[in-house]
C-alpha positions in Angstrom: 128.4 214.9 320.2 131.7 213.1 320.9 131.7 209.8 322.5 134.1 206.6 322.9 132.3 203.2 322.5 133.7 199.6 322.5 133.7 197.0 319.6 134.5 193.3 319.5 135.3 191.2 316.3 134.2 188.1 315.4 137.5 186.6 316.4 137.1 188.4 320.0 139.4 191.3 319.5 138.0 194.4 321.5 139.0 198.0 321.5 137.6 201.7 321.6 136.3 203.7 318.7 135.2 207.5 318.9 132.3 208.8 316.9 131.9 212.5 316.4 128.2 213.7 315.3 127.4 217.3 314.1 125.4 219.2 312.2 125.8 222.4 310.0 123.8 224.0 307.4 124.4 222.3 304.1 125.5 225.7 302.4 128.7 225.4 304.8 129.7 222.2 303.7 133.3 222.8 301.5 133.1 221.6 298.2 136.0 221.8 295.3 135.3 223.2 291.8 133.2 220.7 289.6 136.2 220.2 287.4 138.5 219.0 290.0 136.2 216.4 291.6 137.6 213.4 289.8 141.2 214.3 291.6 139.3 213.6 295.2 139.7 209.9 295.0 143.3 209.7 294.0 144.6 206.4 292.8 141.6 204.6 294.0 140.6 201.3 291.9 137.2 200.6 293.4 135.3 202.6 290.7 131.4 202.0 290.3 128.1 204.0 289.8 128.7 205.6 292.9 132.1 207.4 292.2 132.9 210.6 290.3 131.6 210.6 286.4 128.8 208.9 287.9 127.7 210.8 291.0 125.9 214.3 291.2 127.5 217.6 292.1 126.6 218.0 296.0 124.8 221.5 295.4 122.4 219.7 293.2 121.6 216.8 295.6 118.0 217.1 297.6 118.0 220.8 297.5 114.7 220.7 300.1 117.0 219.2 302.7 118.7 222.2 304.5 121.2 220.4 307.0 124.1 218.1 306.8 124.7 216.2 309.8 128.2 214.7 309.9 129.8 211.3 311.5 133.2 211.2 312.0 134.3 207.4 312.7 137.8 207.1 314.3 140.1 204.3 315.6 143.4 204.8 316.8 145.7 202.7 314.8 147.5 201.3 318.0 144.4 199.0 318.4 145.2 197.1 314.9 149.2 197.1 315.7 148.1 195.2 318.9 146.0 192.7 317.1 148.4 192.5 313.9 149.7 189.5 312.4 152.6 191.3 311.2 154.1 190.4 307.7 157.0 189.7 305.5 158.5 193.3 306.2 157.4 196.5 307.8 155.3 197.4 304.9 153.4 194.2 304.8 152.4 194.8 308.1 151.4 198.3 307.4 149.1 197.1 304.8 147.4 194.6 307.2 147.3 197.3 309.9 145.4 199.8 307.4 143.3 197.0 305.7 142.2 195.8 309.3 140.9 199.3 310.1 139.6 200.0 306.7 137.5 197.2 306.3 136.1 197.3 309.9 135.0 201.2 309.8 133.6 200.8 306.1 131.3 198.1 307.0 130.2 199.8 310.1 129.7 203.0 308.5 127.5 201.4 306.0 125.8 199.4 308.4 125.0 202.5 310.3 123.7 204.5 307.5 121.5 201.9 306.2 119.0 202.3 309.2 118.5 205.9 308.5 118.0 205.5 304.7 114.5 207.5 304.1 114.6 208.8 300.5 111.8 211.3 301.7 113.5 212.8 304.7 117.2 212.0 304.7 119.9 211.7 302.1 123.0 209.5 302.9 126.6 209.8 301.8 129.2 207.8 302.7 132.9 206.6 302.0 134.0 204.8 298.8 132.3 203.2 296.3 128.6 202.3 296.1 128.0 199.0 298.3 124.6 198.0 297.0 125.7 195.8 293.6 128.3 193.9 292.6 130.6 195.8 290.0 129.7 193.5 287.2 126.1 194.1 287.9 126.6 198.0 288.2 124.3 199.5 285.5 126.2 203.2 285.3 129.5 201.9 284.7 128.1 199.7 282.1 126.3 202.7 280.4 122.7 201.6 281.7 120.6 202.8 284.3 121.2 202.1 287.8 119.2 198.9 288.7 118.3 200.1 292.4 118.4 203.9 292.3 116.4 204.2 295.7 119.3 202.2 297.4 122.4 203.9 295.3 125.0 205.5 297.6 127.4 208.1 296.7 130.8 208.7 298.6 131.3 212.4 299.8 134.4 212.7 297.4 132.3 211.8 294.3 129.7 214.4 295.1 132.9 217.1 295.4 132.9 217.3 299.4 136.1 218.2 300.6 136.4 215.9 303.4 139.8 217.3 304.9 138.2 220.8 304.8 135.1 219.3 306.2 136.8 217.5 309.1 139.1 220.7 309.8 135.8 222.9 310.1 134.4 220.4 312.5 137.4 219.6 314.8 140.1 222.3 313.9 142.4 219.1 312.7 143.2 217.6 309.4 142.6 214.2 308.2 145.7 211.9 308.9 146.5 210.5 305.4 148.3 207.1 305.0 150.9 207.4 302.1 151.8 203.9 300.9 155.1 202.7 302.0 155.8 205.6 303.8 154.0 206.0 307.3 151.3 204.5 309.5 149.1 207.4 311.1 148.1 207.4 314.5 144.3 207.5 313.5 141.8 206.4 310.7 138.6 208.5 310.3 135.7 207.6 308.3 133.2 210.2 307.3 129.5 210.1 306.6 127.2 212.8 305.9 123.3 212.6 306.2 121.3 215.6 304.4 118.1 216.2 306.5 115.6 218.8 307.7 115.5 217.5 311.5 119.0 217.5 312.7 118.0 216.7 316.2 115.9 213.7 315.1 119.0 212.6 312.6 121.7 212.9 315.4 119.7 211.1 317.8 119.2 208.4 315.3 122.7 208.0 314.5 123.9 207.7 317.9 120.8 205.2 318.7 122.1 203.2 315.7 125.6 203.0 316.7 124.4 201.7 320.3 122.4 199.1 318.7 125.0 197.6 316.7 125.4 194.0 317.8 129.2 194.5 318.5 129.4 197.7 320.2 129.3 198.1 324.1 130.1 200.9 326.5 133.7 201.8 326.4 134.1 201.5 330.2 133.7 197.5 329.5 136.7 197.5 327.3 139.3 195.2 329.2 141.8 195.3 326.3 144.9 197.6 326.9 145.7 199.8 323.9 149.6 200.1 323.6 151.4 203.1 324.9 153.2 204.0 321.8 155.7 206.9 321.3 154.3 209.7 319.1 156.0 212.1 316.8 155.2 213.9 313.5 156.7 212.8 310.1 156.7 214.9 306.8 155.4 213.0 303.8 156.5 213.3 300.5 154.3 216.0 299.7 155.2 218.2 302.8 152.0 217.2 304.7 152.8 216.8 308.5 151.6 213.4 309.5 151.1 212.2 313.2 153.0 209.1 313.6 153.9 206.1 316.1 157.9 206.4 315.9 158.9 203.5 317.8 157.7 200.6 315.6 159.9 200.4 312.8 157.2 200.6 310.1 159.3 201.2 307.1 159.4 204.6 306.7 161.2 206.4 303.4 163.2 208.5 305.5 164.3 208.4 309.2 162.1 210.2 311.9 
């Protein structure tokens, strides 16, 4: 299931996002070795009780639920460029653009997943740290039991899921990583996964919740025009080839 939809922010910024919903047997979800889990989150400083060290390994989660329904939510980074307030320099402009897309997609994903929460029938994994409790009140990182175990959320990375390999298995493409101070990718993608025993119903629920969001509407009704930007490929410091927009002077470390 692959579809576009419109979204309008509180300030009236309107743009198009894309959703891909697909199901595979949970045994086909790619995972890294247990001892490598802590490296999947990189240098993220948002650690809490839903992160590595506090999360169970993917293969141990809800073994009675045989299917994994995946949601890939994407936004073309030309849209944040259209609505960007700029910054003191190209790097700060990039930070705003990435933060704009990051906050929006993160909240959208968790709001969508919240409606599917049902501990007996479905188990939900999202992106980032657990959104349920403030960090200061998080039990596990204070060496206490979780205060809201039925509502607790783990990220895919925290359970060992290889998100890049998962996206590649479903779309044939790799995630477009953003390397700070180097590159603004053409697209940002958020992942969520729902373990379940009824994939048809789960896919329908995900589609319905996206359509029922108070700020979504048909893509055909979006009147804003996405900027037409020149595209190219950038080689990041680690050798990864990243699709980028080449005519924005975004502060790349090397010339493209």
